[in-house]
N, C-alpha and C positions, 0 to 999 in steps of 0.2 A: 544108397541112392544119392546122386549128386544134387546139391541145391544150386540155384542159379540166381545171379544178379543180372538183370536185363538192362543194358544200356542202349538207349535209342540215340543214334547219331543223326542230327538234323542235316539237311542238304547244305552244301557250302554256298557262300555268296557268289553270285554270278555277275560278271561285268556285262555291259550292254551287248557285246557280242562275244561268243565263246568258240574258239577253234580247238578241236581235239586232235592231237597227233597220235602216232603209234605208241607214244610213251604214256598215254592216258592211263591213270590208275584204274583198277577193276571197278570201283564204284561208279565210274563214268562210262563204262562200256556200253550202257544202254544208249548213249548219245553219240557213239562213234560213227561218223559218216564221212563222206568225201566232201561235204559242204559245210558251211558255217551256220550254226543255229543262232537265232535271235534269243535274247534273254527270256522273252515271253514264251517262246516255244520250249526252251529248256526247262523253265519253271513249270510249265504245264506237264511236261513229261515226268519231272521229278515228283509232282503231286500225285501221279498215278503209281509211283514206285513205293513199295512197302519200306518202312525204315529199316536200316541195317541193324541187326541184333547181334550184340557181342555177349557171349555167355561166359561168366566167371564161375568156375566150378569149385565146390567144397563138398567133401564126402565124409561120412561117418566112418572113420578108420579104427577107432578104439573106444571101448566102453569101460569106464572106470567106476567101481563100486567103493563106497565107504563100507565099513564093517558094522560097528555098533550102531544100531538103529535102522540100518538098511538091510543087511543080511540077516540079522536077528534083532528082535526088540529086547534090548539088553539093559535099559536104564535101571529097572527095578532089581536086576541081578547084580549090577555094579554097586548099587546102593546097599544091598544086603551084604555084599562082600566088604565094603568100607566099614559098615557098622559092626560086622563081626570082628574086623581088625581093631577097631576102636575099643570094643569090649575086651578082646584078648589082651591088649596092652594097657587096659584101664586108662584110656586117654581122657583127660579132663581139662577143659579150657578154663582159665581164670574168670572169664566173663559169664560163665554159666552158673546159675543158681541151683541146678539139678545135682542130686547126690549120686546120679548114675553117670556112666561113661558117655562120651559124646555119641549122639545118635542123630543122623540126618533123616528128617521126615520126608515122606513122599512129596509133600507140597513144596518143601524147600529144595529138594534135589531136582525136581522137574524144572525149576527155574535155574538153579545153580549150574547144572550140567550143560545148559545151553549158553551160559555166559563165559565159562572157563573150560577150555579143552585140555584133555590129558589128565592122568591121575595125579602125578606129582604137582603140577601147577595148581590143581584144585585144592589140595591140602595146604600147599604153600600160601596161596591166597587166603584161605579160610583162617589159618593160624595167624597171619599178619593182621587180619581184621579183628579177630576175636581173642588174640593173645596166644602165645606159644604154650602148649599144654604140658602138664606133668603126665608121667606115664611110668610103666615098669622099665622103659628104656632109660629114662632119666627121672629121678624122683623130684626134680626141680624143672622149672621152665628153662629150656636151653637158651643161652644168651649170645652165642656166637654162631656164625654161619656154618662152621664145621659140625657143631653139635646138631644144629637144626637140619642140615642136610642128611646127617646120619639118621635122625629120627624119621625124616621123610622116606629115606631109602628103605628102612626096616619095615615101616608101615606099608609101603607100596609093594614090597616083595611078598609080605604075608598076605596082603589083600589079593594080589595076583594069583597066588597059589589057591586061595579060597575060591576065587572066581573060576579057576580051572576045575575045581572039584564040582562046582555047580553045573558047569557046562558038560562035564563028562558023566554026569548023573543019568543022562539019557532022557531028561524031561524037557529039553529045549529043542525047538524046531526052527528051521529057517523061515523067514517071512514069506508070505504067498507070492509066487511068481518069480522069485529070485533065481532058482535053479534053472527054470525053463528059459529065462532071458539070457542067462549065462551060456546055456547050451546053444541057443539060437545064434548068439554072437560068434562063438567058436565055429559052428557049422558053416557060417557065412564067410569065414575067413577074416573076421575082424579080430583085432587084438583085444585082450581081456586083462584087466588089472584090478587090484584091490589096494586102496590107500587109506590107512587108518591112523588116527592120532594115538591109539593105544600102544602099549608096549609090545614088542615083536613077539615074545613068547606067548603072550595072551592071544594075540591075533592068530598066530599059527595054530594054536590049540583050537580056537573057535572054528577056523576054516577046515581043519582036518576033520573035526567032528560034525560040522554042519553042512559043508558042501561036498565033503568026501575027499579022500586022498588023490584020486585021479584028477578031479577038477582043480584042486589046489596045485598039483604039480604041473598042470597045463597052463597056469597063468603066465602071461607074457611079462608081467611086472608085479611085484609085491613090495609095498613100502609101509613101514610102521613109524610110530613116533620117534623111535630110536635112530631112524635113518636121516632125519633132518634136524637142524638146530632150532627152528621155530615151529611151534604147533599151529594148527588151524586156529583162527581164521587167516593166519599168514599163508600165502599161496605156495610156499616153497615145496611142499610135498607133491603138488600137482605139476609144478614146473619141472621138478626132477623126474616125475613119471613120464611126461612127454619126451624128455630127453632120452630116457632109457627105452621107451617104446619106439623112438625114431619117427614120431609123427608130429605134425603141427598141433598146437593147442586148440586151434579152431576146429580141427577135425576129430576132437575127442568129445565124448558125452559123459558127464559125471552124474552119478546117482547119489544123492545125499538125503539126509532126513532133517537137518537143522539149518538155521540161518548161519551158524558158524561155518559149517561145511560149504554152504552156498557161497559165502563171502570168499572162502579159500579158492573155490573153483572159478568163480567169475574174476577174482583177482589175478588168476593165472591165464585169463583169456579163454576159458573153456565154458561152453554152454552147460547148464546143469538142470536136471529135473529133480523134483522133490518127491520122496515117498515118506510122508510124515508119519509120526507116531502120536499116541495120545498126549504125550508131554510136549510135542513140538507143533501140534495142529494149529495153535493160535499165533504162531510167529509170522513175521512179515516176509513173505516169499515173493515179493513183486519182481525181483530180478531173475526168477526161475523161468526156464523155458516152458515148463509144465509142472503141475502139482497133482499128485495122486495119493489116495489113502493107502495104497499098496500097489504092488506090481502085478497083481493077478490078472488084470485085463490089458496089460501093456505088452505090445509086441515090438520086435526090433524095427519093423516097418514104421511104427508110430514114432520111434525115436529118430529114424532117418528123415521122416517128413518134417520134424521140428527144425531141421537145418535148412529146409527149403524156404527161401525168402527172396522173391522176385521184386526188385525195386527199379522202376523206370528212372533213367537219368533225367535231370532237369533240362 
């Protein structure tokens, strides 16, 4: 459905007398006669003429989903996988007084995962703030970038495999309304994409298991954190998606669950709706086009109508 910006063009200034020739623009065809109108007569006629309306169209051409938090409510699953990795490698930060391996609590992770996007950036930030840990990878705190990146890579790879095991267990379902909205978009001829900050292998596994192979293979664009240099809230992933889809950013609608994703979408010039989770419900979504608890009652026509914005010109 096209949205319209309505521009009202006021009548032009008229001189004391106005002669209209055969070259008169269409706007003045109402006054074309073989005689000369006085300004008073012309102004009176113009007052009876409806203002000229110029319609500037924008249409919903592509629907773009985030994965974690939008297609599936995954925060607690990721936290479980991180903690399993920390336990497996006996990760211990020097700032901790606990005799147990590092363990991110639900309260901490609900805040943390909305401040730092992506798995490796999360661990990198945490270890910088709390001290680089000892582990079975290194029995000392790694002191140079090469050792630190090796530790991060090993932890992230193990965590990703553990996360896959959880997803493949068959106990995880897509969030309400997601599959129906995807099917509506494809059936209507809109382009469909998924853009996630997570690692590509992790996102592929989630999509194959949760939306099904047929829907996954029918996506017009799929981008993961590996495909861009900067993670959300940087808009790179959405700018890249628009380029690959071949559509203007303003004609895309993004579905996100967090303020980080919202900032990435709006930073790319894309309208964004929020389908929040229990861990993101209290975030500031004032820049969102709409806010929903889930997508169970959201139809494609609802998203189309959000792009409709008629503004009279001054």
